[in-house]
MARTOR-456079 format. One record per residue (C-alpha): residue number from 1; residue in three letters; x, z, y. Coordinates in nm, 3 decimals. Each point is the difference from the previous one (the first is absolute). Layout:
# residues N
<num->NUM residuo->ALA xx->X zz->Z yy->Y>
...
# end
This chain:
# residues 127
<num->1 residuo->MET xx->-0.252 zz->2.039 yy->-1.124>
<num->2 residuo->ASP xx->-0.134 zz->-0.048 yy->-0.349>
<num->3 residuo->LYS xx->0.257 zz->-0.109 yy->-0.260>
<num->4 residuo->GLY xx->-0.221 zz->-0.292 yy->-0.111>
<num->5 residuo->GLN xx->-0.088 zz->-0.113 yy->0.351>
<num->6 residuo->THR xx->0.073 zz->-0.358 yy->0.101>
<num->7 residuo->ILE xx->0.240 zz->-0.021 yy->0.293>
<num->8 residuo->LYS xx->0.010 zz->-0.308 yy->0.223>
<num->9 residuo->LEU xx->0.351 zz->-0.104 yy->0.103>
<num->10 residuo->PHE xx->0.098 zz->-0.240 yy->0.274>
<num->11 residuo->VAL xx->0.293 zz->-0.225 yy->-0.091>
<num->12 residuo->GLY xx->0.151 zz->-0.188 yy->0.291>
<num->13 residuo->ASN xx->0.283 zz->-0.238 yy->0.084>
<num->14 residuo->LEU xx->-0.065 zz->-0.219 yy->-0.306>
<num->15 residuo->ALA xx->0.150 zz->-0.344 yy->-0.047>
<num->16 residuo->LEU xx->-0.260 zz->-0.274 yy->0.049>
<num->17 residuo->ASP xx->0.023 zz->-0.110 yy->-0.364>
<num->18 residuo->THR xx->-0.067 zz->0.347 yy->-0.147>
<num->19 residuo->THR xx->-0.268 zz->-0.010 yy->-0.269>
<num->20 residuo->GLN xx->-0.249 zz->0.257 yy->-0.118>
<num->21 residuo->GLU xx->0.158 zz->-0.006 yy->-0.346>
<num->22 residuo->GLU xx->0.351 zz->0.073 yy->0.137>
<num->23 residuo->LEU xx->-0.119 zz->0.289 yy->0.214>
<num->24 residuo->SER xx->-0.216 zz->0.148 yy->-0.279>
<num->25 residuo->ALA xx->0.298 zz->-0.010 yy->-0.234>
<num->26 residuo->ILE xx->0.211 zz->0.200 yy->0.244>
<num->27 residuo->PHE xx->-0.265 zz->0.266 yy->0.052>
<num->28 residuo->GLU xx->-0.100 zz->0.027 yy->-0.370>
<num->29 residuo->SER xx->0.322 zz->0.189 yy->-0.065>
<num->30 residuo->TYR xx->-0.138 zz->0.279 yy->0.225>
<num->31 residuo->GLY xx->-0.349 zz->0.023 yy->-0.143>
<num->32 residuo->GLN xx->-0.317 zz->-0.189 yy->-0.079>
<num->33 residuo->VAL xx->-0.067 zz->-0.274 yy->0.255>
<num->34 residuo->VAL xx->-0.376 zz->0.002 yy->0.055>
<num->35 residuo->SER xx->0.011 zz->-0.300 yy->0.233>
<num->36 residuo->CYS xx->0.248 zz->-0.204 yy->0.200>
<num->37 residuo->SER xx->-0.090 zz->-0.229 yy->0.290>
<num->38 residuo->VAL xx->0.276 zz->-0.210 yy->0.152>
<num->39 residuo->LEU xx->-0.077 zz->-0.142 yy->0.342>
<num->40 residuo->ARG xx->0.263 zz->-0.188 yy->0.205>
<num->41 residuo->GLN xx->0.298 zz->0.228 yy->0.050>
<num->42 residuo->PHE xx->-0.168 zz->0.321 yy->-0.108>
<num->43 residuo->ALA xx->-0.208 zz->0.137 yy->-0.285>
<num->44 residuo->PHE xx->-0.215 zz->0.291 yy->-0.109>
<num->45 residuo->VAL xx->0.070 zz->0.160 yy->-0.336>
<num->46 residuo->HIS xx->-0.236 zz->0.259 yy->-0.150>
<num->47 residuo->LEU xx->0.192 zz->0.239 yy->-0.231>
<num->48 residuo->GLN xx->-0.159 zz->0.256 yy->-0.229>
<num->49 residuo->GLY xx->0.120 zz->0.352 yy->0.082>
<num->50 residuo->GLU xx->0.150 zz->0.165 yy->0.303>
<num->51 residuo->GLY xx->0.332 zz->0.071 yy->-0.175>
<num->52 residuo->SER xx->0.038 zz->-0.366 yy->-0.091>
<num->53 residuo->ALA xx->-0.065 zz->-0.109 yy->0.356>
<num->54 residuo->GLU xx->0.240 zz->0.257 yy->0.150>
<num->55 residuo->ARG xx->0.276 zz->-0.107 yy->-0.240>
<num->56 residuo->ALA xx->-0.061 zz->-0.370 yy->0.074>
<num->57 residuo->ILE xx->0.020 zz->0.066 yy->0.374>
<num->58 residuo->ARG xx->0.317 zz->0.207 yy->-0.037>
<num->59 residuo->GLU xx->0.179 zz->-0.252 yy->-0.222>
<num->60 residuo->LEU xx->-0.128 zz->-0.335 yy->0.128>
<num->61 residuo->ASN xx->-0.015 zz->0.049 yy->0.378>
<num->62 residuo->GLY xx->0.307 zz->-0.179 yy->0.139>
<num->63 residuo->ARG xx->0.087 zz->-0.160 yy->-0.335>
<num->64 residuo->GLU xx->0.106 zz->-0.364 yy->0.019>
<num->65 residuo->PHE xx->-0.233 zz->-0.251 yy->-0.160>
<num->66 residuo->LYS xx->0.048 zz->-0.376 yy->0.041>
<num->67 residuo->GLY xx->0.250 zz->0.057 yy->0.278>
<num->68 residuo->ARG xx->-0.227 zz->0.230 yy->0.204>
<num->69 residuo->ASN xx->-0.021 zz->0.378 yy->0.026>
<num->70 residuo->LEU xx->-0.343 zz->0.116 yy->-0.115>
<num->71 residuo->VAL xx->-0.215 zz->0.233 yy->0.207>
<num->72 residuo->VAL xx->-0.206 zz->0.219 yy->-0.235>
<num->73 residuo->GLU xx->-0.227 zz->0.272 yy->0.135>
<num->74 residuo->GLU xx->-0.340 zz->0.150 yy->-0.062>
<num->75 residuo->SER xx->-0.263 zz->-0.218 yy->0.165>
<num->76 residuo->ARG xx->-0.143 zz->0.157 yy->0.312>
<num->77 residuo->GLY xx->-0.299 zz->-0.232 yy->0.014>
<num->78 residuo->ARG xx->-0.192 zz->-0.093 yy->0.308>
<num->79 residuo->PRO xx->-0.149 zz->0.260 yy->0.233>
<num->80 residuo->LEU xx->-0.355 zz->0.079 yy->-0.105>
<num->81 residuo->HIS xx->-0.155 zz->-0.025 yy->0.343>
<num->82 residuo->SER xx->0.175 zz->-0.308 yy->0.125>
<num->83 residuo->THR xx->-0.150 zz->-0.346 yy->0.029>
<num->84 residuo->LYS xx->0.198 zz->-0.317 yy->0.060>
<num->85 residuo->VAL xx->-0.188 zz->-0.312 yy->0.094>
<num->86 residuo->PHE xx->0.129 zz->-0.356 yy->-0.046>
<num->87 residuo->VAL xx->-0.117 zz->-0.255 yy->0.255>
<num->88 residuo->GLY xx->0.098 zz->-0.362 yy->-0.056>
<num->89 residuo->ASN xx->-0.038 zz->-0.338 yy->0.167>
<num->90 residuo->LEU xx->0.063 zz->0.137 yy->0.347>
<num->91 residuo->SER xx->0.045 zz->-0.227 yy->0.299>
<num->92 residuo->SER xx->0.351 zz->-0.015 yy->0.140>
<num->93 residuo->MET xx->-0.159 zz->0.110 yy->0.328>
<num->94 residuo->CYS xx->-0.119 zz->0.329 yy->-0.153>
<num->95 residuo->THR xx->0.214 zz->0.297 yy->0.100>
<num->96 residuo->THR xx->0.057 zz->0.337 yy->-0.157>
<num->97 residuo->GLU xx->-0.180 zz->0.152 yy->0.296>
<num->98 residuo->ASP xx->-0.303 zz->-0.224 yy->-0.063>
<num->99 residuo->LEU xx->-0.015 zz->0.117 yy->-0.361>
<num->100 residuo->ARG xx->0.044 zz->0.366 yy->0.092>
<num->101 residuo->GLU xx->-0.282 zz->-0.022 yy->0.256>
<num->102 residuo->LEU xx->-0.232 zz->-0.172 yy->-0.247>
<num->103 residuo->PHE xx->0.057 zz->0.251 yy->-0.281>
<num->104 residuo->GLN xx->-0.009 zz->0.310 yy->0.227>
<num->105 residuo->THR xx->-0.380 zz->-0.035 yy->-0.004>
<num->106 residuo->PHE xx->0.005 zz->0.096 yy->-0.370>
<num->107 residuo->GLY xx->0.234 zz->0.299 yy->0.026>
<num->108 residuo->LYS xx->0.350 zz->0.108 yy->0.096>
<num->109 residuo->VAL xx->0.261 zz->-0.272 yy->-0.054>
<num->110 residuo->LEU xx->0.324 zz->0.164 yy->-0.112>
<num->111 residuo->GLU xx->0.207 zz->-0.314 yy->-0.034>
<num->112 residuo->CYS xx->-0.052 zz->-0.367 yy->0.075>
<num->113 residuo->ASP xx->0.261 zz->-0.264 yy->-0.084>
<num->114 residuo->LYS xx->-0.033 zz->-0.374 yy->0.032>
<num->115 residuo->VAL xx->0.233 zz->-0.158 yy->-0.256>
<num->116 residuo->LYS xx->0.204 zz->-0.298 yy->0.113>
<num->117 residuo->GLY xx->0.229 zz->-0.220 yy->-0.203>
<num->118 residuo->LYS xx->0.052 zz->-0.333 yy->-0.168>
<num->119 residuo->ARG xx->-0.290 zz->0.043 yy->-0.243>
<num->120 residuo->VAL xx->-0.252 zz->0.083 yy->0.273>
<num->121 residuo->SER xx->0.112 zz->-0.230 yy->0.279>
<num->122 residuo->THR xx->-0.335 zz->-0.172 yy->0.052>
<num->123 residuo->THR xx->-0.233 zz->0.282 yy->-0.097>
<num->124 residuo->GLY xx->0.050 zz->0.365 yy->0.069>
<num->125 residuo->VAL xx->-0.032 zz->0.301 yy->-0.225>
<num->126 residuo->CYS xx->-0.063 zz->0.356 yy->0.106>
<num->127 residuo->LEU xx->0.033 zz->0.325 yy->-0.195>
# end
C-alpha cells in the first residue's frame, strides 16, 4: 500500500455516549484523521498512511475505553456483488416463505429474514 493512502478502520464495541471528538482525539496520536463517523456502538475512522493504521490496530485493539474493550481492525467493507433489500410494513400474516417466493422471480434469494420484536410488533420488516 502507498504510504499516503487513506485506510478505513472499523472501531467496534463503543460506549453509547462516545463522541466523534473523543474518538478522533484517540486516533490522532497515530496519524492524521481524515474523517471519523461515529454510529451507535461502532465507528469508521479514516487514517492517513498504512503504517499509522497498522500501529493504531496493534495498540488500540482490545484497549479499554469507557469501560469497554475496543475492537479495532481494517474495515472489510461490504461485498461488491451483494444486494440487501429492506421491505417494510409487512402484514403479520406474511411469512418468510411468502417473501422468498415473491423475490425468487427477480433472482436467487440467498437469505430472507423477517425481523420480529417489540419495535415491529404491528408491522413487519424483512431484510
